[in-house]
C-alpha angles and dihedrals in degrees: 000000000000093000092048092050091049092052092048093049090046091053092049091050092049092050091051091049091050094047098042098073090057093061112100129194114237132193123218117238098195144346119273119200125201109192128210092263092053099257113148117217129182100038142047094206095084121068134183119251102206113281094323096084139260135312133196119251098199128094115250101223125162113231125200 
């Protein structure tokens, strides 16, 4: 039991250390409001997709 727990915790720690360098800090450019009726205010880069919700219209590209 103790050895299994150690291995599981070690795997979790390794996965965190591998994932952590990929997390980037972002800075907000403006405030976006989504009202109770689903209207989006403050940007034109988000559009409604019927009654299922909203989806972004920008390309997620990593820049150097």
